[in-house]
C-alpha positions, -999 to +999 in steps of 0.1 A: +307+479+486+332+502+503+346+473+523+355+455+490+373+486+478+391+490+510+401+453+508+415+457+473+434+488+483+448+471+514+460+442+493+476+466+469+493+484+498+506+452+513+519+438+480+536+471+471+552+473+505+566+437+501+579+446+467+596+477+480+613+457+507+624+426+487+627+442+453+657+430+433+670+464+425+665+502+430+642+508+400+618+481+410+617+495+445+610+530+432+581+517+411+568+499+442+569+530+463+551+549+435+524+522+435+522+524+472+516+561+473+490+558+446+472+532+466+473+553+497+459+582+477+431+560+465+424+550+501+422+586+512+398+594+483+375+565+492+376+576+528+367+612+517+338+599+497+324+577+524+327+604+550+314+631+526+343+654+536+360+672+508+389+684+529+405+649+525+404+654+487+426+685+491+450+665+513+451+637+486+459+663+459+489+676+478+500+641+487+498+629+451+517+660+439+545+655+464+546+618+455+550+626+418+577+651+425+595+626+447+594+599+420+607+623+394+636+633+417+644+596+424+643+588+387+666+616+378+690+606+406+690+570+393+695+581+357+727+599+366+740+569+385+744+561+421 
């Protein structure tokens, strides 16, 4: 079961990476990077559950918080104009 979840998350990471590289404009790339960081957070959570190690959940929490703050900063920057 975990391999199916890893496969889905890997596909999500690959597709979000492609979208962030070939996105038509900056807002689409910002959303793709947000999806990418969310998929990476999900991968770390699944890894923590399969390894029964709660330390990775703390890492994921900090990673998700930094990702959110980064997306907010990029959105505010794009709102004011480049």
